KEMI-872896 format. One record per atom (N, C-alpha, C, CB): atom name; residue in three letters; x, y, z. Coordinates in steps of 0.001 Angstrom, whole numbers, always signed. Each point is the difference from the previous one (the first is absolute). Glycine has a CB too. Layout:
- CA,Ala,X,Y,Z
...
This chain:
- N,Unk,+847,-1173,+0
- CA,Unk,-847,+1173,+0
- C,Unk,+896,+1241,+0
- CB,Unk,-1861,-1245,+1225
- N,Unk,+1423,+2272,-1919
- CA,Unk,+784,+1237,-67
- C,Unk,-617,+1077,+887
- CB,Unk,+715,-575,-2343
- N,Unk,+132,+1460,+2810
- CA,Unk,-429,+1141,+803
- C,Unk,-781,+958,-901
- CB,Unk,+2007,-239,+1563
- N,Unk,-3164,+702,-1100
- CA,Unk,-822,+914,-789
- C,Unk,+626,+1388,-76
- CB,Unk,-2029,-1294,+668
- N,Unk,+3002,+1571,+194
- CA,Unk,+644,+1315,-5
- C,Unk,+1273,-15,-851
- CB,Unk,-944,+454,+2291
- N,Unk,+1924,-1277,-1934
- CA,Unk,+1285,+16,-706
- C,Unk,+105,-1039,-1118
- CB,Unk,+1007,+816,+2100
- N,Unk,-1945,-1758,-2157
- CA,Unk,-61,-1060,-1016
- C,Unk,+1106,-1047,+128
- CB,Unk,-1038,+1661,-1496
- N,Unk,+1781,-1650,+2604
- CA,Unk,+994,-1050,+213
- C,Unk,-709,-1274,+448
- CB,Unk,+1773,+1714,+603
- N,Unk,-1187,-2849,-964
- CA,Unk,-568,-1292,+374
- C,Unk,+122,-186,+1516
- CB,Unk,+592,-975,-2276
- N,Unk,-1670,+550,+2905
- CA,Unk,+7,-289,+1436
- C,Unk,+68,-1514,+136
- CB,Unk,-1346,+2112,+601
- N,Unk,+2398,-2601,+17
- CA,Unk,+183,-1432,+169
- C,Unk,-296,-342,+1451
- CB,Unk,+1738,-103,-1855
- N,Unk,-2908,-482,+2115
- CA,Unk,-338,-297,+1397
- C,Unk,+891,-1095,+564
- CB,Unk,-2360,+680,-445
- N,Unk,+2836,-469,+1651
- CA,Unk,+829,-989,+685
- C,Unk,-779,-544,+1189
- CB,Unk,+2138,+1161,-733
- N,Unk,-1910,-2434,+1032
- CA,Unk,-661,-622,+1137
- C,Unk,+1008,-835,+775
- CB,Unk,-2200,-33,-1234
- N,Unk,+1834,-314,+2437
- CA,Unk,+784,-924,+817
- C,Unk,+1438,+440,+201
- CB,Unk,-1452,-1795,-822
- N,Unk,+2392,+853,+619
- CA,Unk,+1416,+260,+241
- C,Unk,+556,+1043,-958
- CB,Unk,+239,-2328,+837
- N,Unk,-738,+2359,-2074
- CA,Unk,+473,+1001,-968
- C,Unk,-325,+1408,+495
- CB,Unk,-313,-1647,-1890
- N,Unk,-860,+1827,+2471
- CA,Unk,-380,+1306,+540
- C,Unk,+858,+340,+1221
- CB,Unk,-2360,-323,-846
- N,Unk,+2561,-633,+1725
- CA,Unk,+823,+218,+1196
- C,Unk,+1433,+376,-395
- CB,Unk,-1429,-1643,+1290
- N,Unk,+1983,+963,-2303
- CA,Unk,+1363,+293,-469
- C,Unk,+76,+1412,-573
- CB,Unk,+370,-2444,-493
- N,Unk,-1383,+2842,-285
- CA,Unk,-18,+1343,-579
- C,Unk,-112,+1061,+1092
- CB,Unk,-1050,-923,-2086
- N,Unk,+235,+665,+3097
- CA,Unk,-137,+954,+1108
- C,Unk,+1318,+151,+756
- CB,Unk,-2430,-603,+209
- N,Unk,+3160,-500,-32
- CA,Unk,+1326,+76,+652
- C,Unk,+964,+809,-860
- CB,Unk,-388,-2234,+1111
- N,Unk,+385,+2006,-2429
- CA,Unk,+886,+728,-914
- C,Unk,-301,+1496,+43
- CB,Unk,+151,-2028,-1485
- N,Unk,-1411,+2370,+1502
- CA,Unk,-394,+1403,+54
- C,Unk,+528,+651,+1271
- CB,Unk,-2055,-514,-1346
- N,Unk,+1911,-190,+2463
- CA,Unk,+477,+516,+1285
- C,Unk,+1521,+138,+7
- CB,Unk,-1970,-1056,+1136
- N,Unk,+2671,-1,-1571
- CA,Unk,+1458,-27,+31
- C,Unk,+624,+1004,-963
- CB,Unk,-129,-2392,+640
- N,Unk,-429,+2512,-1835
- CA,Unk,+590,+858,-1022
- C,Unk,-634,+1380,-51
- CB,Unk,+516,-2035,-1294
- N,Unk,-1486,+2275,+2160
- CA,Unk,-704,+1279,+54
- C,Unk,-541,+370,-1386
- CB,Unk,+1478,+742,+1915
- N,Unk,-2131,-1716,-2549
- CA,Unk,-595,+206,-1312
- C,Unk,-1213,+913,+155
- CB,Unk,+814,-2272,-813
- N,Unk,-910,+3260,-35
- CA,Unk,-1054,+1005,+139
- C,Unk,-1251,-298,-822
- CB,Unk,+1785,+1636,+431
- N,Unk,-1783,-2680,-1204
- CA,Unk,-1176,-280,-828
- C,Unk,-219,-1498,-131
- CB,Unk,+370,+2134,-1259
- N,Unk,-1590,-2498,+1030
- CA,Unk,-381,-1396,-140
- C,Unk,-1078,-85,-1074
- CB,Unk,+577,-511,+2433
- N,Unk,-452,-437,-3319
- CA,Unk,-1021,-184,-1026
- C,Unk,-755,-1315,+196
- CB,Unk,+1390,+1354,-1586
- N,Unk,-1257,-1983,+2746
- CA,Unk,-685,-1278,+182
- C,Unk,-1277,+117,+819
- CB,Unk,+2201,-1096,-160
- N,Unk,-2398,+2187,+852
- CA,Unk,-1215,+149,+803
- C,Unk,-1073,+662,-853
- CB,Unk,+1347,+170,+2146
- N,Unk,-2534,-708,-2078
- CA,Unk,-1115,+539,-774
- C,Unk,-994,+638,+955
- CB,Unk,+310,-1746,-1809
- N,Unk,-689,+2973,+1549
- CA,Unk,-925,+718,+862
- C,Unk,-1126,+587,-837
- CB,Unk,+1853,+519,+1626
- N,Unk,-2962,-254,-985
- CA,Unk,-1136,+604,-688
- C,Unk,-270,+1368,+601
- CB,Unk,-990,-2272,-506
- N,Unk,+818,+3264,-357
- CA,Unk,-350,+1355,+438
- C,Unk,-1373,+333,-567
- CB,Unk,+2449,+722,+106
- N,Unk,-3306,-210,+738
- CA,Unk,-1302,+462,-471
- C,Unk,+170,+1425,-509
- CB,Unk,-1257,-1501,+1644
- N,Unk,+815,+1753,-2873
- CA,Unk,+108,+1320,-605
- C,Unk,-1404,+607,-36
- CB,Unk,+2039,-681,-1407
- N,Unk,-2209,+1791,+2097
- CA,Unk,-1308,+634,+130
- C,Unk,-93,+1169,-971
- CB,Unk,-154,-695,+2427
- N,Unk,-883,+700,-3263
- CA,Unk,-150,+1095,-967
- C,Unk,-493,+1279,+665
- CB,Unk,-471,-1685,-1777
- N,Unk,+862,+2810,+1233
- CA,Unk,-487,+1280,+510
- C,Unk,-1401,+305,-523
- CB,Unk,+2364,+823,+137
- N,Unk,-2741,-1422,-1260
- CA,Unk,-1326,+235,-576
- C,Unk,-1049,-804,+765
- CB,Unk,+1028,+428,-2271
- N,Unk,-2083,+229,+2682
- CA,Unk,-1059,-686,+738
- C,Unk,-701,-998,-915
- CB,Unk,-317,+2014,+1494
- N,Unk,-29,-3137,-903
- CA,Unk,-717,-1026,-746
- C,Unk,+895,-983,-736
- CB,Unk,-1801,+1629,-235
- N,Unk,+3083,-1312,+103
- CA,Unk,+934,-914,-657
- C,Unk,+386,-1100,+1001
- CB,Unk,+891,+1867,-1523
- N,Unk,-728,-3110,+1061
- CA,Unk,+395,-1077,+912
- C,Unk,+1482,+87,+368
- CB,Unk,-1782,-1450,-999
- N,Unk,+2117,+898,+2149
- CA,Unk,+1405,-92,+405
- C,Unk,+684,-1017,-901
- CB,Unk,-544,+615,+2416
- N,Unk,+1830,-428,-2611
- CA,Unk,+789,-907,-837
- C,Unk,+1046,-692,+862
- CB,Unk,-369,+1457,-2039
- N,Unk,+1006,-2452,+1459
- CA,Unk,+991,-788,+726
- C,Unk,+1301,-45,-798
- CB,Unk,-1827,-1391,+1071
- N,Unk,+2944,+1604,-390
- CA,Unk,+1310,-94,-638
- C,Unk,+843,-1041,+726
- CB,Unk,-128,+2419,-731
- N,Unk,+707,-3331,-15
- CA,Unk,+909,-996,+557
- C,Unk,+1405,+562,-203
- CB,Unk,-1583,-1996,-485
- N,Unk,+2318,+2154,+1572
- CA,Unk,+1332,+605,-85
- C,Unk,+1045,-843,+716
- CB,Unk,-1063,+2251,-130
- N,Unk,+2308,-2069,-289
- CA,Unk,+1110,-666,+680
- C,Unk,+337,+777,+1279
- CB,Unk,+915,-882,-2218
- N,Unk,-101,+292,+3053
- CA,Unk,+359,+626,+1276
- C,Unk,+723,+1327,-218
- CB,Unk,+156,-2272,+1047
- N,Unk,+707,+2323,-2056
- CA,Unk,+741,+1222,-292
- C,Unk,-958,+1156,-283
- CB,Unk,+1902,-1372,-909
- N,Unk,-2890,+1127,+46
- CA,Unk,-960,+1058,-328
- C,Unk,-885,+334,+1192
- CB,Unk,+21,-751,-2382
- N,Unk,-377,-252,+3174
- CA,Unk,-799,+261,+1196
- C,Unk,+749,+966,+916
- CB,Unk,-1074,-2287,-169
- N,Unk,+2366,+2060,+351
- CA,Unk,+809,+881,+863
- C,Unk,+128,+1394,-604
- CB,Unk,+1274,-1997,+830
- N,Unk,-1189,+2083,-2132
- CA,Unk,+107,+1287,-692
- C,Unk,-1308,+786,+132
- CB,Unk,+1660,-999,-1627
- N,Unk,-2779,+303,+1458
- CA,Unk,-1307,+654,+49
- C,Unk,-410,+342,+1437
- CB,Unk,-648,-1236,-2082
- N,Unk,+994,+370,+3019
- CA,Unk,-341,+181,+1423
- C,Unk,-1471,+329,+227
- CB,Unk,+2322,+770,+369
- N,Unk,-3232,-1638,-822
- CA,Unk,-1418,+291,+216
- C,Unk,-361,-149,+1470
- CB,Unk,-518,-776,-2327
- N,Unk,-439,+1553,+2781
- CA,Unk,-504,-151,+1362
- C,Unk,-909,-1223,-7
- CB,Unk,+143,+2522,+505
- N,Unk,-1335,-2369,-1035
- CA,Unk,-889,-1141,-188
- C,Unk,-400,-110,-1460
- CB,Unk,-847,+234,+2350
- N,Unk,+978,+848,-3086
- CA,Unk,-370,+47,-1400
- C,Unk,+737,+1163,-640
- CB,Unk,-2278,-1026,+462
- N,Unk,+2199,+1117,-1766
- CA,Unk,+593,+1108,-752
- C,Unk,-1077,+626,-861
- CB,Unk,+2278,-1103,-12
- N,Unk,-2099,+2351,-335
- CA,Unk,-943,+649,-919
- C,Unk,+428,-289,-1432
- CB,Unk,-498,+1829,+1687
- N,Unk,-447,-1676,-2603
- CA,Unk,+335,-211,-1405
- C,Unk,+1020,+1025,-483
- CB,Unk,-2280,-960,-380
- N,Unk,+2224,+2175,+917
- CA,Unk,+959,+1040,-398
- C,Unk,+1417,-347,+463
- CB,Unk,-1839,+1711,+113
- N,Unk,+1960,-2213,+1107
- CA,Unk,+1321,-397,+498
- C,Unk,+535,-1175,-795
- CB,Unk,-599,+818,+2288
- N,Unk,-263,-1794,-2583
- CA,Unk,+407,-1158,-796
- C,Unk,+596,+460,-1331
- CB,Unk,-1798,-1406,+1088
- N,Unk,+1181,+2376,-1710
- CA,Unk,+460,+503,-1296
- C,Unk,+1390,+638,+83
- CB,Unk,-2387,+375,-627
- N,Unk,+2743,+202,+1774
- CA,Unk,+1312,+657,+130
- C,Unk,+1157,-988,-96
- CB,Unk,-1075,+1734,+1420
- N,Unk,+815,-3018,-1189
- CA,Unk,+1063,-1012,-72
- C,Unk,+208,-508,-1424
- CB,Unk,-535,-665,+2344
- N,Unk,-252,+1201,-3300
- CA,Unk,+73,-444,-1392
- C,Unk,-53,-1529,-64
- CB,Unk,+1347,+2059,-614
- N,Unk,-2427,-2627,+1171
- CA,Unk,-97,-1458,+100
- C,Unk,-177,-697,-1343
- CB,Unk,-963,+333,+2237
- N,Unk,+1381,-1582,-2276
- CA,Unk,-163,-819,-1200
- C,Unk,-1479,-230,-302
- CB,Unk,+2202,-1117,+467
- N,Unk,-3035,+1056,+568
- CA,Unk,-1444,-154,-176
- C,Unk,-661,+1278,+516
- CB,Unk,+113,-2560,+239
- N,Unk,-640,+3394,-1149
- CA,Unk,-650,+1239,+442
- C,Unk,-1297,-280,+752
- CB,Unk,+1015,+1184,-1949
- N,Unk,-1473,-184,+2692
- CA,Unk,-1184,-159,+847
- C,Unk,-1191,-582,-746
- CB,Unk,+807,+1909,+1339
- N,Unk,-1105,-1403,-2516
- CA,Unk,-1200,-454,-715
- C,Unk,+107,-1433,-523
- CB,Unk,-388,+2359,-631
- N,Unk,+1583,-2941,+675
- CA,Unk,+199,-1392,-420
- C,Unk,+135,-955,+1186
- CB,Unk,+1102,+852,-2066
- N,Unk,-1051,-304,+3283
- CA,Unk,+100,-847,+1197
- C,Unk,-1306,-758,+203
- CB,Unk,+1640,+1610,+1056
- N,Unk,-1553,-2828,-489
- CA,Unk,-1227,-745,+274
- C,Unk,-792,+657,+1136
- CB,Unk,+1121,-2121,-780
- N,Unk,-2427,+1928,+744
- CA,Unk,-845,+520,+1074
- C,Unk,+242,-827,+1246
- CB,Unk,-1748,+804,-1643
- N,Unk,+1908,-123,+2769
- CA,Unk,+216,-666,+1287
- C,Unk,-1357,-419,+540
- CB,Unk,+2107,+1354,+479
- N,Unk,-2308,-2653,-353
- CA,Unk,-1289,-535,+425
- C,Unk,-29,-157,+1516
- CB,Unk,-255,-1194,-2203
- N,Unk,-146,+2240,+2892
- CA,Unk,-91,-44,+1460
- C,Unk,-895,-1159,+429
- CB,Unk,+352,+2500,+131
- N,Unk,+53,-3201,+890
- CA,Unk,-823,-1069,+544
- C,Unk,+154,-1338,-694
- CB,Unk,-1560,+1739,+642
- N,Unk,+2187,-1756,-1802
- CA,Unk,+222,-1260,-702
- C,Unk,+1055,-797,+779
- CB,Unk,-601,+1045,-2271
- N,Unk,+421,-2363,+2339
- CA,Unk,+911,-845,+774
- C,Unk,+1443,+112,-463
- CB,Unk,-1884,-1551,+383
- N,Unk,+2076,+1722,-1666
- CA,Unk,+1359,+28,-542
- C,Unk,+456,+1398,-428
- CB,Unk,-365,-2332,-747
- N,Unk,-275,+3371,+1254
- CA,Unk,+336,+1365,-438
- C,Unk,+1429,+405,+347
- CB,Unk,-2389,+583,+274
- N,Unk,+2996,-1221,+740
- CA,Unk,+1366,+348,+387
- C,Unk,+1041,-990,-508
- CB,Unk,-947,+1084,+2002
- N,Unk,+566,-1915,-2964
- CA,Unk,+934,-976,-566
- C,Unk,+482,+508,-1362
- CB,Unk,-1154,-1918,+1226
- N,Unk,+2444,+2154,-1361
- CA,Unk,+544,+536,-1254
- C,Unk,-365,-832,-1234
- CB,Unk,+1864,+928,+1337
- N,Unk,-1969,-2245,-1181
- CA,Unk,-305,-873,-1137
- C,Unk,-1318,+371,-664
- CB,Unk,+1275,-1823,+1114
- N,Unk,-2196,+2369,-347
- CA,Unk,-1314,+379,-527
- C,Unk,+146,+1017,-1128
- CB,Unk,-1035,-444,+2249
- N,Unk,+2085,+1242,-2189
- CA,Unk,+174,+1113,-945
- C,Unk,+1053,-289,-1070
- CB,Unk,-671,+1548,+1824
- N,Unk,+1059,-2795,-1968
- CA,Unk,+1055,-379,-939
- C,Unk,-306,+354,-1450
- CB,Unk,+557,-1820,+1550
- N,Unk,-1821,+1864,-1904
- CA,Unk,-380,+316,-1382
- C,Unk,+297,+1446,-384
- CB,Unk,-1768,-1725,+181
- N,Unk,+2043,+2567,+782
- CA,Unk,+226,+1436,-252
- C,Unk,+1477,+344,-68
- CB,Unk,-2141,+494,+1153
- N,Unk,+2977,-1447,-1524
- CA,Unk,+1443,+164,-25
- C,Unk,+451,+1102,-961
- CB,Unk,+201,-2406,+585
- N,Unk,+809,+3172,-171
- CA,Unk,+591,+975,-931
- C,Unk,+726,-731,-1117
- CB,Unk,+248,+1691,+1856
- N,Unk,-193,-1082,-3026
- CA,Unk,+682,-653,-1123
- C,Unk,+1390,+562,-196
- CB,Unk,-2197,-405,-1089
C-alpha cells in the first residue's frame, strides 16, 4: 500500500521484524519510518461535504501532526499524491473504518 501523501510504498512489519526495526530506529536515531500505516480523518470546510480518509506512512503522520483530524485546506498544503476530492469517504461507525486495507483501491499512481 502507498502513502496517500508522499506516495512511498508502506511495507507493514509484524512480529520480530517490527521489533527489530523499532530497535534499529532507537539505536540509530532514525527520524523516519515508512512501515507504519496510519489513518487521518480529513474534515472538509464546506458544510454538507462528507469527511474523507487518508492512509499515510509514519513519516507523513509526524510531518502533518494531526490532533484528531485535518482540514481539507491543510491537507492540500502538503501537495499530497491523493488530493482531497479523490480521497475515500470516511465511513464513521463502520467496523473496518480504521483499517487501511479498506482504502487500498484509492492508491496513488
